[in-house]
C-alpha positions as CSV (number, residue, x, y, z in Angstrom):
1,X,10.7,24.0,19.5
2,X,9.5,20.5,20.3
3,X,11.8,17.8,21.1
4,X,12.1,14.8,18.8
5,X,10.1,12.5,21.1
6,X,7.4,15.2,21.5
7,X,7.2,15.7,17.7
8,X,7.1,11.9,16.9
9,X,4.4,11.4,19.5
10,X,2.2,14.3,18.3
11,X,2.7,13.2,14.6
12,X,1.9,9.6,15.3
13,X,-1.3,10.6,17.3
14,X,-2.3,12.8,14.3
15,X,-1.6,10.0,11.7
16,X,-3.7,7.5,13.8
17,X,-6.5,9.8,14.5
18,X,-9.4,11.2,12.6
19,X,-9.1,13.2,9.5
20,X,-10.7,16.5,10.0
21,X,-10.0,20.2,9.6
22,X,-8.6,20.5,13.0
23,X,-6.2,17.6,12.6
24,X,-5.3,18.7,9.1
25,X,-4.2,22.1,10.5
26,X,-2.2,20.6,13.4
27,X,-0.6,18.2,11.0
28,X,0.4,20.9,8.5
29,X,1.9,23.0,11.3
30,X,3.7,20.1,12.8
31,X,5.2,19.2,9.4
32,X,7.1,22.6,9.4
33,X,8.1,22.2,13.1
34,X,10.5,19.2,12.4
35,X,13.3,19.1,15.0
36,X,16.6,20.1,13.5
37,X,18.7,17.5,11.8
38,X,15.8,15.2,11.0
39,X,16.9,11.7,11.4
40,X,15.5,8.6,9.8
41,X,12.8,8.2,12.5
42,X,11.3,11.6,11.6
43,X,11.7,11.0,7.9
44,X,10.0,7.6,8.2
45,X,7.1,9.2,10.1
46,X,6.6,11.8,7.4
47,X,6.7,9.1,4.7
48,X,4.2,7.0,6.6
49,X,1.7,10.0,6.3
50,X,1.4,9.1,2.6
51,X,-0.2,5.8,3.5
52,X,-3.3,7.5,4.9
53,X,-2.9,11.0,3.5
54,X,-4.5,14.2,4.5
55,X,-6.0,16.5,1.8
56,X,-3.5,17.1,-1.1
57,X,-2.7,20.7,-0.3
58,X,-1.8,19.6,3.4
59,X,0.5,16.8,1.9
60,X,2.3,19.2,-0.2
61,X,3.9,20.6,2.9
62,X,5.4,17.0,3.4
63,X,6.8,17.0,-0.1
64,X,8.3,20.4,0.5
65,X,9.9,19.2,3.8
66,X,11.1,15.9,2.2
67,X,12.9,17.8,-0.7
68,X,15.2,19.2,1.9
69,X,16.2,15.7,3.3
70,X,19.3,14.0,2.1
71,X,18.7,11.8,-0.9
72,X,19.9,8.7,0.8
73,X,17.7,9.3,3.8
74,X,14.8,9.9,1.7
75,X,15.0,6.7,-0.3
76,X,15.8,4.6,2.7
77,X,12.5,5.8,4.3
78,X,10.6,5.7,1.0
79,X,11.4,2.0,0.3
80,X,10.1,1.1,3.7
81,X,6.6,2.0,2.5
82,X,7.0,1.7,-1.2
83,X,5.1,-1.6,-1.7
84,X,2.2,-0.5,0.4
85,X,1.9,2.9,-1.2
86,X,2.3,1.4,-4.7
87,X,-0.7,-0.8,-4.0
88,X,-2.8,2.0,-2.3
89,X,-2.1,4.9,-4.4
90,X,0.1,4.2,-7.5
91,X,0.1,7.6,-8.9
92,X,1.4,9.1,-5.6
93,X,3.8,6.3,-5.3
94,X,5.4,7.1,-8.7
95,X,5.4,10.8,-7.9
96,X,7.3,10.3,-4.7
97,X,9.7,7.9,-6.5
98,X,11.0,11.0,-8.1
99,X,12.9,12.8,-5.3
100,X,11.3,16.3,-5.0
101,X,13.1,19.2,-6.6
102,X,16.0,17.3,-7.7
103,X,17.2,15.9,-11.1
104,X,18.2,12.2,-10.5
105,X,21.3,11.2,-12.1
106,X,22.1,7.7,-13.6
107,X,23.7,6.5,-10.4
108,X,20.5,7.5,-8.4
109,X,18.3,5.7,-10.8
110,X,20.5,2.7,-10.6
111,X,20.2,2.7,-6.8
112,X,16.5,3.0,-7.0
113,X,16.3,-0.1,-9.3
114,X,18.5,-1.9,-6.9
115,X,16.3,-1.0,-4.0
116,X,13.2,-2.1,-5.9
117,X,14.9,-5.5,-6.5
118,X,16.1,-5.8,-2.9
119,X,12.6,-5.0,-1.6
120,X,11.2,-7.8,-3.7
121,X,13.7,-10.2,-5.3
122,X,11.0,-12.1,-7.0
123,X,10.7,-9.4,-9.6
124,X,6.9,-8.8,-8.9
125,X,7.5,-5.3,-7.6
126,X,9.5,-4.3,-10.5
127,X,6.8,-5.7,-12.8
128,X,4.2,-3.7,-11.0
129,X,6.3,-0.5,-11.1
130,X,6.7,-1.1,-14.9
131,X,2.9,-1.7,-15.3
132,X,2.2,1.6,-13.4
133,X,4.7,3.6,-15.5
134,X,2.9,2.2,-18.6
135,X,-0.5,2.9,-17.1
136,X,0.2,6.5,-16.3
137,X,2.0,7.0,-19.6
138,X,5.4,7.8,-18.0
139,X,7.5,5.6,-20.4
140,X,9.0,8.7,-22.0
141,X,9.5,10.7,-18.9
142,X,12.5,10.7,-16.6
143,X,13.2,9.1,-14.1
144,X,10.5,6.6,-15.0
145,X,11.7,5.8,-18.4
146,X,15.2,4.8,-17.1
147,X,13.5,2.8,-14.3
148,X,11.1,1.0,-16.8
149,X,14.0,0.3,-19.2
150,X,16.4,-1.0,-16.6
151,X,17.0,-4.8,-16.5
């Protein structure tokens, strides 16, 4: 088992390096070798991988692992990259907005909306989220419907 500093260093090197079959395989393996009790630095590192993702089947490993992270920790890390990922890959940004494998309750959605507003108090980010929800035809699907209709 790798130590946290070893894991973070290896993962950062892979994320900053070339995208090829060898790096995909190493990345995929490393995602499943997360040190126990993943802290925010590890979750942040996994989230950052979505800004310059590997092939989608490889990224599915990240989603699987993130589904086992505490909801609070997940969203704290997610909102560090949310504006960037929404700009680069809106579909993936909206998919990740819905915590994997968990049905969000009203209080979770309320907190998500609050985090959107905290990230960009001008309202431009919320307007972009609403636009993307409409564009991807998600206004009738949860949790996006509740996010869209929130004030």
